[in-house]
Structures are given as C-alpha cells and as structure tokens.
C-alpha positions in Angstrom: 3.2 17.0 -3.6 3.6 13.6 -5.1 0.4 14.1 -7.2 2.0 17.2 -8.8 4.5 14.8 -10.5 1.5 12.8 -12.0 2.8 9.3 -11.2 1.3 6.3 -13.0 1.3 4.3 -9.8 2.6 4.2 -6.2 4.7 1.6 -4.5 4.9 1.6 -0.7 7.5 -0.9 0.5 6.1 -1.7 3.9 5.5 0.2 7.2 2.4 2.0 6.0 1.5 2.7 9.6 3.3 2.5 12.9 1.1 -0.2 14.4 -1.1 -2.2 12.0 -3.3 -3.5 14.8 -4.6 0.1 15.5 -7.5 0.9 13.2 -7.3 4.6 14.0 -3.8 4.7 12.4 -5.2 3.3 9.2 -8.2 5.6 9.1 -7.0 8.9 10.6 -3.4 8.7 9.5 -2.7 6.5 6.5 -5.9 7.0 4.5 -6.5 10.6 5.5 -3.0 11.6 4.4 -2.8 9.3 1.3 -6.3 9.9 -0.1 -5.4 12.7 -2.5 -2.9 10.4 -4.2 -4.3 7.0 -3.9 -7.7 8.2 -5.1 -6.0 9.0 -8.4 -3.4 6.3 -8.9 -3.1 2.6 -8.2 -1.4 1.7 -4.9 0.9 -1.3 -4.7 1.8 -1.9 -1.1 4.0 -4.4 0.6 3.4 -5.8 4.1 6.0 -4.5 6.5 6.9 -5.3 10.1 4.9 -2.4 11.4 1.7 -3.7 9.9 2.3 -6.8 12.2 0.4 -9.0 9.8 -2.8 -7.5 11.2 -6.2 -8.1 9.7 -6.6 -4.4 8.9 -3.9 -4.6 6.1 -5.8 -7.5 4.4 -9.2 -5.8 4.8 -8.0 -2.5 3.4 -5.7 -3.6 0.6 -7.1 -5.5 -2.4 -4.2 -7.5 -3.7 -3.6 -10.7 -5.6 -3.5 -13.8 -3.4 -1.7 -14.6 -1.2 -1.3 -10.8 -0.6 2.0 -10.9 1.3 3.8 -11.4 -2.1 2.6 -10.7 -5.6 3.9 -9.3 -8.9 2.6 -6.9 -11.5 3.7 -5.7 -15.0 4.0 -2.2 -16.1 5.1 -1.7 -19.7 8.1 -4.0 -20.2 8.9 -4.1 -16.4 7.9 -6.7 -13.9 7.6 -5.7 -10.3 8.0 -8.4 -7.6 6.4 -7.3 -4.3 7.7 -9.3 -1.4 7.0 -9.1 2.3 
C-alpha cells in the first residue's frame, strides 16, 4: 500500500523486528514484508530497542558510520537519525 503513494524514501524509527537477535524475524518477517517497498526506494532505519543492538541489524543495513546515528539531506531538509 505504501508503494502506491510513490514515496521518495522510507524512514523507520526503530523496532524493525520484535527481537533483533533472531535471524528468522529479519529474513521471514521484515525483509519478506518490506521487499516490495525497499526494493524500490531507499530505506533509512534507526536502531530501536527491539533490535537489541544485534549483529543482524549491522549486517543487513548499510548505513554511514557509526550506524546507530547518522544524518542525510533531501532537498533543503536535513534528517538526523538517532538511536
């Protein structure tokens, strides 16, 4: 449904999965559900408490160092992404 709105990017402010230490939640829940959207638009996630600072988050997300906080510009706006 979100793709029907043709967004330019997607921001997810934490809690991408219920338990970030469980690989099956990333593979079979997060990526399976999100693929139609994140295969078309950039994803800007923020680490949440449910990710538990697990290695899976850092393996699956390609973010500017140090990854638990970063910023990006879009047009004349600056977005500050903070854990």
